[in-house]
C-alpha positions in Angstrom: -16.6 38.2 35.3 -17.3 41.8 34.4 -21.1 42.4 34.0 -22.4 45.2 31.8 -24.9 47.6 33.5 -27.6 47.9 30.8 -29.8 50.5 32.8 -27.0 52.9 33.8 -25.3 52.7 30.4 -28.6 53.1 28.6 -29.2 56.4 30.5 -25.8 57.6 29.6 -26.3 56.7 26.0 -29.6 58.6 25.8 -27.8 61.7 27.2 -25.1 61.4 24.6 -27.6 61.2 21.8 -29.4 64.4 23.1 -26.1 66.3 23.2 -25.2 68.9 20.5 -22.8 66.5 18.7 -23.3 66.2 14.9 -25.8 63.4 14.0 -23.0 61.4 12.3 -20.9 61.5 15.4 -23.8 60.4 17.5 -24.5 57.5 15.2 -20.8 56.4 15.4 -20.9 56.6 19.2 -24.1 54.6 19.3 -22.8 52.0 17.0 -19.6 51.7 19.0 -21.5 51.3 22.2 -23.7 48.6 20.8 -20.6 46.8 19.6 -19.0 47.0 23.0 -22.2 45.8 24.6 -22.4 42.8 22.3 -18.7 41.9 22.9 -19.1 42.1 26.7 -22.3 40.1 26.6 -20.3 37.5 24.6 -17.6 37.5 27.3 -20.3 36.9 29.9 -21.5 33.8 28.1 -19.8 30.4 28.2 -17.2 30.1 25.5 -17.9 27.3 23.1 -14.7 25.3 22.2 -14.2 24.7 18.5 -14.8 21.1 17.5 -11.5 19.6 16.5 -11.4 18.3 13.0 -10.8 14.6 12.6 -7.3 13.5 11.7 -6.3 12.3 8.2 -5.6 8.6 8.7 -2.9 7.2 6.4 -2.5 3.4 6.7 0.9 2.1 6.0 0.6 -1.5 4.8 3.7 -3.7 4.3 4.8 -7.2 5.4 6.7 -6.8 8.7 8.0 -10.3 8.8 9.8 -12.5 6.3 12.0 -11.5 3.4 10.7 -7.9 3.2 10.8 -7.0 6.9 13.7 -4.5 6.5 12.1 -3.0 3.4 8.8 -2.5 5.3 10.7 -0.7 8.0 12.5 1.5 5.6 9.3 2.3 3.7 7.5 3.3 6.9 10.3 5.6 7.8 10.0 7.5 4.6 6.3 7.9 5.0 6.8 8.9 8.6 9.4 11.6 7.7 7.0 13.2 5.2 4.0 13.2 7.5 6.0 14.7 10.4 7.1 17.6 8.1 3.5 18.4 7.3 2.3 18.1 10.9 5.1 20.4 12.0 3.5 23.2 9.9 -0.1 22.5 11.0 -1.1 19.3 9.1 -3.2 19.5 5.9 -6.5 21.4 5.6 -6.2 22.1 9.4 -6.2 18.4 10.2 -3.4 16.4 11.8 -2.1 13.5 9.8 -1.9 10.2 11.7 0.1 7.2 10.4 -1.2 3.8 11.3 0.6 0.6 10.4 -0.9 -2.8 9.4 0.8 -6.0 8.4 -1.0 -7.5 5.3 1.4 -10.4 5.3 2.7 -12.0 2.1 -0.6 -13.8 1.7 -2.6 -12.1 -1.1 -6.0 -13.1 0.3 -5.0 -11.9 3.8 -3.8 -8.6 2.2 -7.2 -8.2 0.6 -9.0 -8.7 3.9 -6.7 -6.2 5.6 -7.5 -3.6 3.0 -11.2 -4.2 3.3 -11.1 -3.8 7.1 -9.0 -0.6 7.0 -11.5 1.0 4.6 -14.8 -0.2 6.0 -14.1 -0.5 9.7 -11.2 2.0 10.3 -12.3 4.5 7.7 -8.7 5.3 6.8 -8.2 8.2 4.4 -5.5 6.7 2.2 -3.4 3.6 1.8 0.4 3.6 1.2 3.1 1.0 1.0 2.8 -2.6 -0.2 6.5 -3.5 -1.0 5.5 -6.9 -2.4 3.9 -6.6 -5.9 1.4 -9.4 -5.2 0.2 -7.6 -2.0 0.0 -4.4 -3.9 -2.1 -5.9 -6.7 -4.6 -7.5 -4.3 -5.0 -4.5 -2.0 -5.3 -2.0 -4.8 -8.2 -3.9 -6.3 -10.0 -3.5 -3.0 -9.1 0.2 -2.9 -10.5 0.7 -6.4 -13.8 -0.9 -5.3 -14.3 1.8 -2.7 -12.6 4.7 -4.5 -9.8 4.9 -1.9 -6.4 6.2 -3.2 -3.6 3.7 -2.9 0.0 4.9 -3.1 2.3 2.1 -4.2 5.5 3.4 -2.7 7.8 0.5 -3.4 7.0 -2.6 -5.6 8.6 -3.1 -8.9 6.6 -5.6 -11.0 5.9 -4.1 -14.4 2.4 -5.5 -14.1 1.6 -2.9 -11.4 1.3 -0.2 -14.0 -0.2 -2.3 -16.8 -2.6 -5.2 -16.1 -2.9 -4.5 -12.3 -3.2 -0.7 -12.7 -6.2 1.2 -11.3 -7.6 4.7 -11.4 -7.0 5.0 -7.6 -3.5 3.5 -7.6 -0.3 5.5 -8.2 3.0 3.7 -8.6 6.1 5.7 -7.4 8.8 3.0 -7.7 10.6 2.1 -11.0 10.1 -1.4 -12.2 12.4 -4.1 -13.5 11.4 -3.3 -17.1 12.7 0.2 -16.8 16.0 -0.9 -15.5 16.5 -4.1 -17.6 15.9 -2.1 -20.8 19.1 -0.2 -20.0 21.1 -3.2 -18.6 20.3 -5.6 -21.4 21.3 -3.1 -24.0 24.6 -2.6 -22.3 25.2 -6.3 -21.6 24.5 -7.4 -25.2 26.1 -4.5 -27.0 29.5 -5.9 -27.8 29.0 -9.6 -27.6 29.2 -11.9 -30.6 27.2 -14.6 -28.7 24.1 -13.2 -27.1 22.6 -16.1 -25.2 20.4 -14.9 -22.3 19.3 -17.1 -19.4 16.4 -15.9 -17.3 16.6 -16.5 -13.5 13.1 -15.9 -12.3 11.4 -15.8 -8.9 8.2 -17.8 -8.9 5.8 -14.9 -8.1 4.2 -11.9 -9.7 7.4 -9.8 -9.5 9.6 -12.4 -11.1 7.3 -13.5 -13.9 6.3 -10.0 -14.8 9.9 -8.9 -15.1 10.9 -11.9 -17.1 8.1 -11.3 -19.5 8.9 -7.7 -19.9 12.6 -8.5 -20.7 11.9 -10.8 -23.6 11.1 -8.1 -26.2 14.2 -6.1 -25.2 16.4 -9.2 -25.5 15.1 -9.7 -29.1 15.5 -6.0 -29.9 19.2 -6.0 -28.9 19.9 -9.2 -30.9 19.8 -11.7 -28.0 18.2 -15.1 -27.7 16.6 -16.5 -24.6 18.2 -20.0 -24.2 16.3 -21.0 -21.0 14.7 -20.0 -17.8 15.3 -21.2 -14.3 12.5 -20.6 -11.9 13.4 -20.2 -8.2 10.8 -20.9 -5.5 9.4 -17.9 -3.7 10.4 -19.5 -0.4 14.1 -20.0 -1.3 15.6 -21.7 1.7 18.7 -22.9 -0.1 19.7 -21.7 -3.6 22.2 -24.5 -4.4 19.8 -26.5 -6.6 18.9 -23.3 -8.5 22.5 -22.4 -9.1 23.2 -25.9 -10.4 20.4 -25.5 -12.9 21.9 -22.1 -14.0 25.4 -23.6 -14.4 24.0 -26.4 -16.6 22.7 -24.0 -19.3 25.4 -22.3 -21.4 24.7 -18.6 -21.5 26.5 -15.3 -21.9 24.1 -13.2 -19.8 22.1 -14.2 -16.8 19.2 -11.8 -16.2 18.1 -12.1 -12.5 14.6 -11.2 -11.2 14.9 -12.2 -7.6 14.1 -9.9 -4.7 14.4 -9.3 -0.9 16.2 -11.8 1.3 16.1 -14.4 -1.5 18.5 -12.2 -3.4 20.9 -12.1 -0.5 20.8 -15.9 -0.2 21.4 -16.4 -3.9 24.4 -14.1 -4.2 25.9 -15.4 -1.0 26.5 -18.6 -2.8 27.5 -17.3 -6.3 31.2 -17.7 -6.9 32.6 -14.2 -7.7 34.6 -15.8 -10.6 31.3 -16.7 -12.2 30.3 -13.1 -12.2 33.6 -12.3 -13.9 33.1 -14.9 -16.7 29.4 -14.4 -17.2 27.6 -11.1 -17.5 25.0 -11.2 -14.7 22.5 -8.3 -14.3 19.8 -7.7 -11.6 16.8 -5.5 -12.6 16.6 -3.8 -9.2 18.6 -4.1 -6.0 17.3 -2.2 -3.0 19.6 -0.8 -0.3 17.8 -3.1 2.1 19.3 -6.1 0.1 22.8 -4.7 0.1 23.3 -3.1 3.5 22.6 -6.3 5.6 25.0 -8.3 3.5 28.0 -6.0 3.0 30.4 -8.9 2.1 28.1 -10.4 -0.6 29.0 -9.5 -4.2 26.5 -8.2 -6.7 26.6 -7.9 -10.5 25.5 -4.7 -12.3 22.1 -3.5 -11.1 19.7 -0.6 -11.1 18.3 1.7 -8.5 16.4 5.0 -8.3 18.5 6.8 -5.6 21.5 6.3 -3.4 22.5 8.2 -0.3 25.8 9.3 -1.8 24.4 10.8 -5.0 25.8 14.3 -5.8 22.4 15.7 -6.4 20.8 18.8 -4.8 18.9 18.0 -1.6 20.5 14.6 -1.1 22.9 15.6 1.6 20.3 17.4 3.6 17.8 14.5 3.4 20.5 12.1 4.6 21.3 14.4 7.5 17.7 14.6 8.5 17.4 10.8 8.3 20.6 10.1 10.3 19.6 12.6 13.0 16.5 10.5 13.5 17.5 6.9 12.7 21.3 7.0 12.8 21.4 4.9 15.9 19.4 2.0 14.2 20.4 -1.0 12.2 19.6 0.8 8.9 21.5 4.0 9.8 21.7 5.3 6.2 18.7 5.8 4.0 18.2 4.0 0.7 16.0 4.0 -2.3 13.0 2.5 -0.5 13.0 5.3 2.1 13.5 7.9 -0.6 10.6 6.7 -2.7 8.2 6.4 0.3 9.1 9.9 1.5 8.5 11.5 -1.9 5.4 9.5 -2.6 3.8 10.4 0.7 4.8 14.0 0.2 3.2 14.0 -3.3 -0.1 12.6 -1.9 -0.3 15.3 0.9 0.6 18.0 -1.5 -2.2 16.9 -3.8 -4.7 17.0 -0.9 -3.5 20.4 0.1 -3.8 21.8 -3.4 -7.2 20.2 -4.0 -8.4 21.8 -0.8 -10.3 18.5 0.0 -9.8 14.8 0.6 -12.4 13.9 -2.0 -10.7 11.1 -3.9 -11.7 12.4 -7.4 -10.1 15.8 -6.7 -6.9 14.2 -5.3 -6.7 11.8 -8.2 -6.9 14.7 -10.7 -4.1 16.4 -8.8 -1.8 13.3 -8.7 -2.3 12.7 -12.4 -0.8 16.2 -12.9 2.2 15.5 -10.6 5.4 17.0 -11.8 8.6 17.4 -9.8 11.9 19.0 -10.7 15.1 17.1 -10.4 16.0 19.2 -7.4 12.7 18.3 -5.6 13.3 14.6 -6.4 17.0 14.7 -5.4 17.7 13.1 -8.9 19.2 14.3 -12.2 15.9 14.5 -14.2 12.5 15.9 -13.7 9.9 13.3 -12.8 6.4 13.1 -14.4 3.4 11.0 -13.4 2.2 9.1 -16.5 -1.6 9.9 -16.6 -2.2 6.7 -18.7 -0.6 4.2 -16.3 -0.3 6.2 -13.1 3.4 5.2 -13.0 6.1 7.8 -12.1 8.7 8.3 -14.9 12.0 9.1 -13.2 15.8 8.8 -13.3 17.3 5.4 -13.2 20.8 4.8 -11.9 23.1 1.9 -12.8 25.2 0.8 -9.9 27.7 -1.7 -8.7 28.7 -3.0 -5.3 32.1 -3.1 -3.8 31.7 -5.1 -0.6 33.2 -3.4 2.5 32.0 -5.2 5.7 33.5 -2.5 7.9 31.7 0.3 6.2 28.6 -1.0 4.3 27.6 2.5 3.3 30.7 2.9 1.2 29.9 -0.2 -0.9 27.5 1.4 -3.4 28.9 3.1 -6.5 26.9 4.9 -9.2 28.3 4.3 -12.6 25.7 5.5 -15.0 22.2 7.1 -15.5 19.2 6.4 -17.7 16.7 9.2 -18.4 13.0 8.6 -17.9 12.5 8.6 -21.6 15.2 6.0 -22.1 13.7 3.8 -19.4 10.1 4.0 -20.3 8.2 0.7 -20.5 6.3 0.6 -23.8 3.2 -1.4 -22.7 2.3 1.4 -20.3 1.1 3.4 -23.2 -1.8 0.9 -23.6 -2.8 0.7 -19.9 -6.5 0.8 -19.4 -7.6 2.5 -16.2 -11.2 2.5 -14.9 -13.0 5.7 -16.0 -13.1 8.3 -13.2 -16.9 8.4 -13.6 -17.1 4.7 -12.7 -14.8 5.2 -9.7 -16.6 5.7 -6.4 -16.2 9.0 -4.5 -14.5 8.6 -1.2 -14.3 11.6 1.1 -12.6 10.7 4.4 
């Protein structure tokens, strides 16, 4: 290492100062020499390494076993794609983003314990995921208790943005009420007889959607003639379908999700779907792709890989480059929602310049995205009252093609955010921000 000779260079410096240079020049030379001395002294000292900033930990929570296993994988992929894009350009606020995965199971008490542990023991920065609405409700209550932001990427019970809404929770999926509002209007429009039978899954998702449909049925001149409740663990739908067949109805409104939906429609006679008007509030790609030979009635979704919207083809290409060799080799609405929801969260952190929950909440409440940014046909807006994203809804049908499942989905219509809005969200009561704990991970 080069060592600066203070004695020798001090003598030289004194000679320079006594020389006939103008005083200003001497001062400049002296200042420059002092600066060089300081720099060289610094080089002679041990260099202190900058302390690395801790990563931003995002916990992805979704049931990895059971009827939502494929949904959980698709959801995680969307979050993963968004995080990798941020990390490729240096992370957020100079911090790497690390995704950790936890299985909350379908047990709501277990989900509550998992959320508590992630926050108090692992000190995660944010929670994303859920899939199952009951899991989302229990975990988000814990998140609110600590002031931790919970991004509900994909669960579609209307209750998520009304009675189970929280200041720290933001819901990025559409719900059955959004979709059924459009489907019921279409189904009942030109029918003299407007008898509606509700086919409801026995859980938060099913009952919340059934309850939300009743005012719309009445508004469009229909009458609820009965309700068949299917068990949440639907091993064999034969008994359920016999109950449905025993009740005369013109429209059957289905609120059944995940693998239960696959089991149900695998045993529905296609001729029944021709004679009766069946509708399904929401069908995810993960309920279609694994069962390409199973028919479906008219349904709703928020996105499809073959939409002719800006950005869709590029997103599909990025997905297929990474996951094209896997079972789910095309992306669907679940991956799309998780990707954009995680992106919105990280954008909010970046714009706030902090991970402080209050600042990030304020940013997310102002979330606006153009149709191009969303790969949809309408701009999307976060409702500040309910924390539920208002976005495009697409009406679709399924043309089974076992050889090419990706070709089966066909978009036949669109509903704007204003047309799909769920009325009760205007009365949602969130906790005041002042009563919500600060959380700064």
